N, C-alpha and C positions, 0 to 999 in steps of 0.2 A: 271450290267452284259450286258444289251442290247447295251450299248455304246461301248463295246469291240468287238461286232460283226463287220465284215468287211462291207463296203458299199455294195458290190455286194450281200452278204448274206442277208442284210437287205432288199434290193430291191427284191431279190428272194422271201423272206417271204411275202413282200407286194403283189407281184403278186399271190402268193399262196392264200393269203386272198381274192384277187379279184376273183380268180377262184372258190373258195369255195362259195363266195357270189353270183357269177353268177349262179352256179349250184343250190344253195339253192333258189334263186329268181325264176329261171325257174321251179323248182319243185313245189314251192309254187303256182305260177301262174297256172300251169296245174292242181294242186289239187283243187284250188278254182274253176276253170272252170269245172272240172269233178263233183265236189260236188254240183254245182248249175245248172247242166244241167237238162233241163226239156223238154221232158221226160228224165229219166235217161238213160245213155249210158254205154256200157261196158267199164271197166277201161283199157283194154289192149291197145287201141289206144293212150290213154293219157300216159300210161307207156312207150310205144315205143317212143312217141314224147318227153317225158322227157329224156329218155336215149340219143336220138339223139341230143336234145338241149344241154345236159350236155357235150357230146363229142365235139360238135362244139364250145361250150363256152370254154372248156379246150384247144382245139386246137388254138382258137383265142388268148387266154391269153398267152399260151406258145409261139406262134409266136411273139406276141408283146414283151414278156419278152426277147426272144433271140435277137431281134433287139435292144431293150433298153440296154441290157447287153453289146452287142458288140459295140454300138455306143455312149453310154452315161456312163454306170457304169465303164467299163474297162478304157476308156479314162480319167475319173475323177480320178480313182485310180492311173493310171500311172502318170497323171499330178501332183497329190498330192505328190507321191513318188519323182518325179523329183524336185519339189520345196523344199521338205524336204532335198533332197541331197544338193541343193544349200545353203539352210539356215543353215544346221547343219554340213555338211561334206565338204563344199567348192568345190563341183562338178561344173564345169564350162561348161558342155555340153549344147547345145541349147535344149530348150524344144521342144517336139514333137507336134507342133501345128497342123500338118496334121491329126494325129490320133484323135485329139480333134476337128475336123472341125464341128461336129454337136453340139458343146457346145456354139455356138454363139460367143460372144466377150470374153468369159472367158479365152480361151487359149491365144489370143493376149494380153489381159490385164495382164495375169500372166507373159508372156514373157517380157512385158514392165517393170514390177516391177523387174523381175530378172535382166534385162539389167541395170536398174538404180542402183540396189545394186552392180552389178559387177563393174560398172563404178566408184562408190564411193569407192570401196575397192582397185582399181588398185594402187593408189598412196601409200596407206598403205602397200600393198603387196610389192611394189618396195622398200619402206623404210625398211621393215622387211628383205627383201632379202639382201640389202646392209649391214645391221647390222649383219645378220647371217653370211655373207661372212667374215666380219671383225672378228667376234668371232671365226669362224672356223680357220682362219689364226693364231689367238692368241693361240687357242687350239693346233694347229699343232706345233707351236714353243715351247709351254710348254711341250708337249709330247716328243719332241726331247731332250729338256733339262733334263727331268726326266729320260729318257732312259740312259743318260750318268752317272747318279748317281747310284752307286752300292747298292742301298737300294730299296727293294720292299715296296710300300706304300699302305695301305688299310685304308680307312676312314670308321668308324663304328658309327652307331647311338646309342642312349641310350638303344634301344632294342637289341643291339649286332648284328644288321644286316648290311650287307655291303652296303655302300653308294657310294664308289669310289674305284677303284683299277687301278694301272698303268700296263704297259706292263710286267714289271718284276714280279709284283704280280700275273698277269695272268698266267705266267709260273709256279710259285709256286703253285697256286691254282689248275691249270689244272693237275698237277702231282698227285693230290688227288681226285678231282672230277671236273666236268665242272664249270668254274667260273660263278657266277650268282649274279647280283645286288639283294639286298633285302634278300639274303640267310643268315641264321644264321652263324656266325663265327664258331660255334660249329659243323657245317657240314664238316669243313675242319680240325680243330685243336681240340685235346683232351681237353675236357671241364674242367677237374680238375685243370690242370696247368693254363689254361686260366682264369678260375674264380678266382683262388688264386691271380694271377697277377692283375686282375681287382679290386679285393677287396683292395689290397695295393694301387693301383692308386686312388681309391675313398677315401681311408683313409688319404693318405698323400698329394694328389693333385700334386704329382711329378712323373717324368718319372720312369717306372719300367722295369727292365731287367729280362727276364726269358727264359727258353727253351721251345719252342713250338713244340709239338709232333703232327704229322698228325694222323687223326682218324684211319687210317689203320695200324698205328704203324711202318710204313716202313721208315719214314723220321723224322728228327728233325731239327730245325732251331734256330739260335740265334735271339731272337726277343725282341722288346721293345714296351711298351704301353705308349703313350704320350698324355697328356690332351690337349684339344683344348681351346684356349683363347676365352673367352666370348661366348662360345657355348657348348651345351651338346654333348655327344659322345666323341670319342677318336680316335687317330691314332694308327695303328699297323704297326711298321716298322720291316722289316725282312732283315737280312744281306743276300743280294743276290749276294755277290761277287763270291760265288761258284756255283751260278745257271747259267747253260749254256743256253744262248739264241740262238736259231737257227738263222743263218744269214738272212734268208728270212722271218722270222716270223713277223706277224703283231704285232705292239706294241701299242695297243690302250690305250687311257685314257678313261675308261668307268666310267660314274658317273650319278647320278640323285640326286641333292641336295634336292629335295622335300622329299626324304626318311629320311633326318635328323629329320624331324618333324613327322614321320610316327606314326600312332596310332597302338596299338596292333591289330593284325588280329582277325576278328570275327571267332568264332568257327562254326557259321552257315553260310556256303557259300551262301545258297539260299537267305539270307537276306542282303547280301553284295552288294553294288553298283558295277555295271560292271566296272566302271573306277577305282575302288579300288582293283580289282583283278589282279593277275599276270596270263598271258596267255602264252602258248607255241603253236604256230602254226606250224604244221608239215605236211610233205607229203612224200610219198614213191613211188618209181618206181619199177616195179615188172616184173617177167618173163611172167606173164599172168594175167588173170582176175578172177582166182579161188582161193580165200584165203585158201581153205582147201588143195590145192595141189601145187599151185605156190609159188614162193619165192621172197623176197625183194632183189633188186640189188643196191638200192641207198636210203639213208635217208637224209632229210633236215629239219631243224627246226630253228625258230627264237623266241625270247622272246619279249613279249609286257608287259610293266609296266607303270602304270600311264597314260594309253591311248596312249603310244608312243612305237614304235619299238626301242629296245635297240641296238644301233650300237655296233658291235663287239661281241655280244653274239649270236652265231649261231652254228649249227651242219651241216656239209656238208661232207658226207662220202659215198664212195662206200661200198657195202656189197657183200661178196662172197656167192652166192647162193648154191655153192657146186655142180653145174651142168651147162651144157652149156646154154647160153641165146638164146632163139629162135630168128631167124633173124627178124621175124615179130614184136617182141617186141623191138628189137634194132632199128628198123626203126622208132618207135614212140619216144623213150626216148634217143636214141643215145648211150646207155650204152652197150658196147660189152664185150666179155670175157676178152680181154686184160686189160680193165679198172678195173675189179674186182679181177684180179689175185693178191694175196697177201693182199687183203683188209680184214678187220675183218668179222667174220661171223655174222649172225643175233643175236646170243646170246650176243656177245660182244658189237655190235652196239646198240642193244636194251637196254642193261644195261646202256650204256652211255646216250641214249635218256631219259631213266627213271630217271636217276640222274639229267639231265638237266631240266626235267619237274617236279621236286620235289616241292610239295606245289603249283602247278600251275593248271590252267584249260587247258585241251587239246583242241585245235581248229584244225579242218580239213574240207576240202571240200569233202563231202560224207565220214564222219568220220567212219561209220561202216565198210567200205571197208578197209581202212588203219589199223584200230585197230584190225581187224580180223587177219591180218598177225602177229601182235605183240602178241596178246593174245594166238595164237596157240603155241608160243614158251615160254610163261610166266613161265612154270614149269622149263624149262632148264635155263632160265635167273635167276630164283629165286626171281622174283618180282611179284607184283600184279598190273595190269593195272586197278586200281580202281579210277582214277582221275575223277573229274567232266568233262563233255565234252560239247562243243558247236559245232554245225555244220553250216558252212556258207551257205550251200544249204538251210537250214531251216530259217536262219536269212534273206536270200535274199527273201524268200517267205513272211516272216513277213513284211519286209520293202517295197517290191515292188509288192506284191500280187502273189498268187499261179499261176495265168494264164500266168505269164512271163516265159521266158526261164531262167534256173538257173545253166547253166554251169559256170565254173570259168571264161571263156572268156567273156560270156555275162554279168556276174556280174561286172567284172572289167571295161568293156566298159561302163556300166551304171554309175559306180562310177568315171570314168575318170582316171582309173589306167592303166598305160602302162606297159605291160610285154615285156621286150626285147625279140626278137625272139630267141636269143641264149639261153635264160633262160627258155623258155616255154617247158614244159614236162621235166624239170629237177627238182629234189626233192627240192633243195633250192630255185629255182626260183618260183615254185608253192607255196612253204611254205611262201615265202616273199609276194607274191601276196595275199595269203589268209590272212596273218597278216594285210596287208594294207587295205584289204576289211573290216576286223573286226574293225580296228581303225576308218574307215570312217562311218561304220554303227552304232557304239556305240552312237554317238550324235543323229543320226537319230532315233534310238530306244528310246532314252531319250525324243526326241521331240514328240514321240507318247505316252509318259507316262510310258514307260517300262524302269525302271532304275536299278532294282535289278536283280541278276542272276535268282532267283526263278520266277520272273514275266516273264522274257524272255523265260525260259524253258517251262513255262506253255503255252506261246503263240506258241512256236515252235512245241509243241506236236500236235497242230491242223493241222500241215502240214506233219505229219510223213509218210503219204502215198507216198510223193515225193521220200523218200529214198527207200521205198519198190519198187517203179517203177525203180529207178536207179540200184538197186541191184538184 
């Protein structure tokens, strides 16, 4: 238990012990002097001397502790967080050696080690960048080719969860619910016909044709289930010849082949490793700062799976607040009345976000603020916002120490995350920055021995007052 206490708290407790010891020793010395006085003297002068000595001892210890905390404990905590960022999250910012100037040679030595590690990884990073560029080019060519084929393709793992979908499948899925990797196929298609077709596939090992019905009963598709050669899982192919693709729509090829070997999800989220969870990082822009009376004007969200942001899976929508947007708010987030005209209201936008975040942990920077707007309309939406929640304000306090500044800008600066100026104070831009901060902090938390959701939540609760101060 003691090892989980922060360095600064342990040092504070140490100085508390010194103060108590000093007061006790002063009191004992005065008592011995009084008891041995010959002839006996009144106790009042000794008592007064004891009180004065105690206060002076406390003042001295407190003064030394404040100096030690500011010039030793805080710099050590900051230096440790910066080195953990380099070791686990690839943060390449220079170490703050000036702040650690009273630590002797520790900061320069840490800087030398960090530079040596950075130098050794430059060649590897360059090689990875070249290979990534080549793979991206191949992916782009494959995506273009698949778009020309009038068949929507969905790759499904043995747990009936989506592993890959192409642009045409994205159009099909989005007509039912937001497309999501790792989502059960039954979230989109009626399970009875789907299960019957899969049973025939498993029994015969041959391609099966069937009619796939959407879960809302509004659409039906000519579909096939096709086995995979030398691999578990199967392909679902949908006749997309009648699916109308908007000319300017993105046609992503979204996939994560690690999901082919996914284990069944644990029913106990608290015992699940952070990197095994699905997260939805979201943000909102509003007409003001009062959740009980102001309204949302923009929602943005991205998904994080297997410790990576999923390209192509996002929500970026204006929201009609049903009233004029104050000019002071527009000055911050640049959302004006013209932008929200004709946009969905908070009920429709909130339902879409709820579906997008199904079976995921919600992540936000100062989550109580953004969630309050959604929960206020939960009854109208017909949904319950009962997801597990992580707050990057509190994660920042766990990783970098409570004494640091924990704004989104400060956190991104420490983690080496660049927020394009055009995206700052947009819902999607801030949601993406929050997701990137989460991705970089997960290995840093693991480096501190905090690997499960429950362990991290227990640690964040120690810093709950930060949210109270913000709100």
